[in-house]
N, CA and C atoms as an extended XYZ file, in Angstrom:
267
Properties=species:S:1:pos:R:3:atomname:S:1:resname:S:1:resid:I:1 pbc="F F F"
N        -1.402       -5.318       -8.814 N   UNK     1
C        -2.633       -5.101       -9.520 CA  UNK     1
C        -3.442       -3.976       -8.873 C   UNK     1
N        -3.309       -3.780       -7.588 N   UNK     2
C        -4.101       -2.762       -6.898 CA  UNK     2
C        -3.788       -1.352       -7.393 C   UNK     2
N        -2.632       -1.161       -7.999 N   UNK     3
C        -2.243        0.170       -8.466 CA  UNK     3
C        -2.541        0.389       -9.944 C   UNK     3
N        -3.104       -0.585      -10.623 N   UNK     4
C        -3.346       -0.457      -12.053 CA  UNK     4
C        -4.389        0.608      -12.304 C   UNK     4
N        -4.129        1.500      -13.270 N   UNK     5
C        -5.135        2.519      -13.593 CA  UNK     5
C        -6.261        1.920      -14.429 C   UNK     5
N        -7.459        2.396      -14.197 N   UNK     6
C        -8.623        1.977      -14.971 CA  UNK     6
C        -9.247        3.211      -15.603 C   UNK     6
N        -9.719        3.069      -16.825 N   UNK     7
C       -10.357        4.158      -17.548 CA  UNK     7
C       -11.744        3.701      -17.982 C   UNK     7
N       -12.813        4.111      -17.297 N   UNK     8
C       -14.152        3.707      -17.721 CA  UNK     8
C       -14.490        4.273      -19.090 C   UNK     8
N       -15.499        3.692      -19.711 N   UNK     9
C       -15.893        4.113      -21.057 CA  UNK     9
C       -16.503        5.505      -21.079 C   UNK     9
N       -16.899        6.028      -19.937 N   UNK    10
C       -17.494        7.369      -19.908 CA  UNK    10
C       -16.475        8.411      -20.363 C   UNK    10
N       -16.969        9.489      -20.896 N   UNK    11
C       -16.111       10.572      -21.391 CA  UNK    11
C       -16.364       11.833      -20.606 C   UNK    11
N       -15.362       12.665      -20.374 N   UNK    12
C       -13.992       12.510      -20.855 CA  UNK    12
C       -13.276       11.374      -20.124 C   UNK    12
N       -12.309       10.766      -20.823 N   UNK    13
C       -11.552        9.661      -20.235 CA  UNK    13
C       -10.726       10.184      -19.062 C   UNK    13
N       -10.931        9.572      -17.905 N   UNK    14
C       -10.193        9.956      -16.701 CA  UNK    14
C        -9.793        8.692      -15.964 C   UNK    14
N        -8.571        8.682      -15.458 N   UNK    15
C        -8.077        7.529      -14.716 CA  UNK    15
C        -8.867        7.383      -13.417 C   UNK    15
N        -9.151        6.128      -13.061 N   UNK    16
C        -9.867        5.812      -11.825 CA  UNK    16
C        -9.093        4.745      -11.063 C   UNK    16
N        -9.115        4.838       -9.762 N   UNK    17
C        -8.549        3.768       -8.944 CA  UNK    17
C        -9.527        2.596       -8.956 C   UNK    17
N        -9.085        1.437       -8.547 N   UNK    18
C        -9.978        0.275       -8.510 CA  UNK    18
C       -11.167        0.533       -7.581 C   UNK    18
N       -10.968        1.076       -6.347 N   UNK    19
C       -12.140        1.353       -5.507 CA  UNK    19
C       -13.115        2.350       -6.143 C   UNK    19
N       -12.609        3.399       -6.799 N   UNK    20
C       -13.485        4.364       -7.470 CA  UNK    20
C       -14.243        3.724       -8.629 C   UNK    20
N       -13.556        2.882       -9.395 N   UNK    21
C       -14.177        2.188      -10.522 CA  UNK    21
C       -15.308        1.286      -10.029 C   UNK    21
N       -15.048        0.522       -8.968 N   UNK    22
C       -16.069       -0.385       -8.432 CA  UNK    22
C       -17.250        0.374       -7.853 C   UNK    22
N       -16.984        1.507       -7.218 N   UNK    23
C       -18.073        2.318       -6.665 CA  UNK    23
C       -18.993        2.793       -7.787 C   UNK    23
N       -18.430        3.181       -8.921 N   UNK    24
C       -19.228        3.633      -10.067 CA  UNK    24
C       -20.072        2.493      -10.629 C   UNK    24
N       -19.476        1.310      -10.744 N   UNK    25
C       -20.193        0.161      -11.301 CA  UNK    25
C       -21.363       -0.241      -10.401 C   UNK    25
N       -21.192       -0.118       -9.098 N   UNK    26
C       -22.246       -0.528       -8.170 CA  UNK    26
C       -23.499        0.341       -8.268 C   UNK    26
N       -23.385        1.573       -8.733 N   UNK    27
C       -24.567        2.440       -8.837 CA  UNK    27
C       -25.265        2.325      -10.186 C   UNK    27
N       -24.689        1.612      -11.140 N   UNK    28
C       -25.305        1.504      -12.469 CA  UNK    28
C       -26.736        0.961      -12.425 C   UNK    28
N       -27.046       -0.069      -11.615 N   UNK    29
C       -28.441       -0.509      -11.571 CA  UNK    29
C       -29.388        0.591      -11.096 C   UNK    29
N       -28.942        1.447      -10.211 N   UNK    30
C       -29.774        2.543       -9.723 CA  UNK    30
C       -29.973        3.606      -10.804 C   UNK    30
N       -29.037        3.652      -11.762 N   UNK    31
C       -29.118        4.621      -12.852 CA  UNK    31
C       -29.855        4.068      -14.074 C   UNK    31
N       -30.537        2.919      -13.937 N   UNK    32
C       -31.357        2.403      -15.019 CA  UNK    32
C       -30.792        1.231      -15.793 C   UNK    32
N       -29.579        0.761      -15.459 N   UNK    33
C       -29.034       -0.400      -16.157 CA  UNK    33
C       -29.497       -1.654      -15.432 C   UNK    33
N       -30.502       -2.319      -16.000 N   UNK    34
C       -31.056       -3.510      -15.380 CA  UNK    34
C       -30.378       -4.793      -15.821 C   UNK    34
N       -29.881       -4.797      -17.071 N   UNK    35
C       -29.183       -5.988      -17.573 CA  UNK    35
C       -28.170       -5.566      -18.631 C   UNK    35
N       -27.154       -6.391      -18.799 N   UNK    36
C       -26.114       -6.133      -19.797 CA  UNK    36
C       -25.613       -7.475      -20.306 C   UNK    36
N       -25.655       -7.656      -21.609 N   UNK    37
C       -25.137       -8.868      -22.248 CA  UNK    37
C       -24.164       -8.441      -23.343 C   UNK    37
N       -23.080       -9.205      -23.501 N   UNK    38
C       -22.103       -8.892      -24.539 CA  UNK    38
C       -21.811      -10.160      -25.330 C   UNK    38
N       -21.868      -10.052      -26.672 N   UNK    39
C       -21.596      -11.174      -27.565 CA  UNK    39
C       -20.415      -10.827      -28.457 C   UNK    39
N       -19.524      -11.782      -28.638 N   UNK    40
C       -18.382      -11.605      -29.527 CA  UNK    40
C       -18.810      -11.917      -30.947 C   UNK    40
N       -18.604      -10.990      -31.872 N   UNK    41
C       -19.020      -11.156      -33.260 CA  UNK    41
C       -17.871      -11.484      -34.200 C   UNK    41
N       -16.634      -11.175      -33.791 N   UNK    42
C       -15.489      -11.473      -34.636 CA  UNK    42
C       -14.194      -11.093      -33.956 C   UNK    42
N       -13.092      -11.678      -34.414 N   UNK    43
C       -11.777      -11.378      -33.838 CA  UNK    43
C       -10.715      -11.274      -34.919 C   UNK    43
N        -9.669      -10.553      -34.583 N   UNK    44
C        -8.457      -10.519      -35.409 CA  UNK    44
C        -7.296      -10.368      -34.445 C   UNK    44
N        -6.283      -11.213      -34.599 N   UNK    45
C        -5.107      -11.166      -33.738 CA  UNK    45
C        -3.870      -11.045      -34.619 C   UNK    45
N        -3.015      -10.083      -34.289 N   UNK    46
C        -1.768       -9.884      -35.021 CA  UNK    46
C        -0.608      -10.108      -34.054 C   UNK    46
N         0.332      -10.962      -34.458 N   UNK    47
C         1.475      -11.312      -33.616 CA  UNK    47
C         2.732      -10.602      -34.088 C   UNK    47
N         3.519      -10.162      -33.113 N   UNK    48
C         4.793       -9.500      -33.379 CA  UNK    48
C         5.803      -10.060      -32.384 C   UNK    48
N         6.340      -11.248      -32.654 N   UNK    49
C         7.273      -11.880      -31.723 CA  UNK    49
C         6.564      -12.260      -30.434 C   UNK    49
N         7.032      -11.706      -29.305 N   UNK    50
C         6.433      -11.997      -27.999 CA  UNK    50
C         5.352      -10.997      -27.613 C   UNK    50
N         4.871      -10.217      -28.574 N   UNK    51
C         3.765       -9.298      -28.317 CA  UNK    51
C         2.681       -9.549      -29.365 C   UNK    51
N         1.477       -9.140      -29.032 N   UNK    52
C         0.367       -9.300      -29.965 CA  UNK    52
C        -0.681       -8.235      -29.674 C   UNK    52
N        -1.498       -7.963      -30.682 N   UNK    53
C        -2.653       -7.084      -30.530 CA  UNK    53
C        -3.866       -7.890      -30.966 C   UNK    53
N        -4.870       -7.924      -30.106 N   UNK    54
C        -6.094       -8.659      -30.406 CA  UNK    54
C        -7.263       -7.683      -30.470 C   UNK    54
N        -8.088       -7.832      -31.497 N   UNK    55
C        -9.281       -7.006      -31.673 CA  UNK    55
C       -10.508       -7.903      -31.554 C   UNK    55
N       -11.495       -7.445      -30.834 N   UNK    56
C       -12.753       -8.169      -30.722 CA  UNK    56
C       -13.909       -7.258      -31.074 C   UNK    56
N       -14.715       -7.668      -32.046 N   UNK    57
C       -15.916       -6.911      -32.405 CA  UNK    57
C       -17.042       -7.460      -31.545 C   UNK    57
N       -17.660       -6.579      -30.771 N   UNK    58
C       -18.674       -6.995      -29.798 CA  UNK    58
C       -20.019       -6.339      -30.078 C   UNK    58
N       -21.059       -7.030      -29.649 N   UNK    59
C       -22.398       -6.467      -29.670 CA  UNK    59
C       -22.911       -6.471      -28.232 C   UNK    59
N       -23.316       -5.319      -27.748 N   UNK    60
C       -23.803       -5.166      -26.384 CA  UNK    60
C       -25.318       -4.976      -26.402 C   UNK    60
N       -25.976       -5.647      -25.482 N   UNK    61
C       -27.425       -5.523      -25.335 CA  UNK    61
C       -27.710       -5.014      -23.924 C   UNK    61
N       -28.197       -3.778      -23.844 N   UNK    62
C       -28.502       -3.162      -22.551 CA  UNK    62
C       -29.998       -3.208      -22.303 C   UNK    62
N       -30.370       -3.642      -21.101 N   UNK    63
C       -31.775       -3.721      -20.687 CA  UNK    63
C       -32.630       -4.494      -21.683 C   UNK    63
N       -32.023       -5.488      -22.323 N   UNK    64
C       -32.706       -6.372      -23.283 CA  UNK    64
C       -33.375       -5.613      -24.432 C   UNK    64
N       -32.934       -4.378      -24.688 N   UNK    65
C       -33.582       -3.581      -25.730 CA  UNK    65
C       -32.598       -2.775      -26.576 C   UNK    65
N       -31.605       -2.153      -25.970 N   UNK    66
C       -30.706       -1.247      -26.680 CA  UNK    66
C       -29.461       -1.997      -27.144 C   UNK    66
N       -29.256       -2.046      -28.477 N   UNK    67
C       -28.109       -2.742      -29.056 CA  UNK    67
C       -27.050       -1.713      -29.429 C   UNK    67
N       -25.815       -1.985      -29.022 N   UNK    68
C       -24.667       -1.158      -29.409 CA  UNK    68
C       -23.560       -2.087      -29.871 C   UNK    68
N       -22.792       -1.641      -30.835 N   UNK    69
C       -21.649       -2.420      -31.313 CA  UNK    69
C       -20.375       -1.644      -31.055 C   UNK    69
N       -19.296       -2.369      -30.838 N   UNK    70
C       -18.028       -1.706      -30.583 CA  UNK    70
C       -16.865       -2.659      -30.789 C   UNK    70
N       -15.674       -2.115      -30.646 N   UNK    71
C       -14.445       -2.888      -30.786 CA  UNK    71
C       -13.665       -2.776      -29.488 C   UNK    71
N       -13.201       -3.915      -28.997 N   UNK    72
C       -12.315       -3.930      -27.849 CA  UNK    72
C       -10.944       -4.382      -28.326 C   UNK    72
N        -9.913       -3.795      -27.756 N   UNK    73
C        -8.555       -4.168      -28.138 CA  UNK    73
C        -7.771       -4.597      -26.904 C   UNK    73
N        -6.879       -5.530      -27.133 N   UNK    74
C        -6.016       -6.038      -26.073 CA  UNK    74
C        -4.577       -6.011      -26.567 C   UNK    74
N        -3.686       -5.456      -25.765 N   UNK    75
C        -2.255       -5.586      -26.002 CA  UNK    75
C        -1.779       -6.743      -25.139 C   UNK    75
N        -1.108       -7.695      -25.766 N   UNK    76
C        -0.694       -8.912      -25.076 CA  UNK    76
C         0.821       -9.065      -25.095 C   UNK    76
N         1.364       -9.654      -24.036 N   UNK    77
C         2.795       -9.935      -23.932 CA  UNK    77
C         2.948      -11.393      -23.530 C   UNK    77
N         3.862      -12.098      -24.207 N   UNK    78
C         4.076      -13.507      -23.883 CA  UNK    78
C         5.168      -13.632      -22.834 C   UNK    78
N         4.828      -14.276      -21.714 N   UNK    79
C         5.791      -14.556      -20.652 CA  UNK    79
C         5.894      -16.062      -20.516 C   UNK    79
N         7.072      -16.585      -20.738 N   UNK    80
C         7.282      -18.034      -20.794 CA  UNK    80
C         6.359      -18.607      -21.870 C   UNK    80
N         5.366      -19.397      -21.498 N   UNK    81
C         4.456      -19.982      -22.486 CA  UNK    81
C         3.086      -19.325      -22.467 C   UNK    81
N         2.857      -18.401      -21.534 N   UNK    82
C         1.527      -17.813      -21.345 CA  UNK    82
C         1.445      -16.394      -21.900 C   UNK    82
N         0.280      -16.069      -22.476 N   UNK    83
C         0.013      -14.710      -22.926 CA  UNK    83
C        -0.677      -13.957      -21.798 C   UNK    83
N        -0.185      -12.740      -21.498 N   UNK    84
C        -0.729      -11.907      -20.447 CA  UNK    84
C        -1.276      -10.623      -21.074 C   UNK    84
N        -2.392      -10.123      -20.556 N   UNK    85
C        -2.950       -8.858      -21.020 CA  UNK    85
C        -2.138       -7.719      -20.403 C   UNK    85
N        -1.566       -6.878      -21.261 N   UNK    86
C        -0.814       -5.715      -20.801 CA  UNK    86
C        -1.706       -4.472      -20.744 C   UNK    86
N        -2.682       -4.398      -21.639 N   UNK    87
C        -3.603       -3.266      -21.670 CA  UNK    87
C        -4.860       -3.685      -22.426 C   UNK    87
N        -5.965       -3.033      -22.078 N   UNK    88
C        -7.235       -3.283      -22.747 CA  UNK    88
C        -7.928       -1.944      -22.982 C   UNK    88
N        -8.543       -1.794      -24.146 N   UNK    89
C        -9.300       -0.581      -24.442 CA  UNK    89
C       -10.572       -0.961      -25.153 C   UNK    89
């Protein structure tokens, strides 16, 4: 897991190591992000044998004032009886 690439939502999309990703997240409160809440508004999951794609429609509330909506996607792989996240965007 330590070698997994992470891509923050900032643009342009650039791969980050886990330590670099965490360092960026730690400065967000200093950059004006005082609070962040995320609510799930809907889902759709499509199965293809031992793989699946899951979509989640989310509503984000930043600093208890700014509302943003977006879609998160998960690529899933079934190993034995458990579903594992292979990728998230």
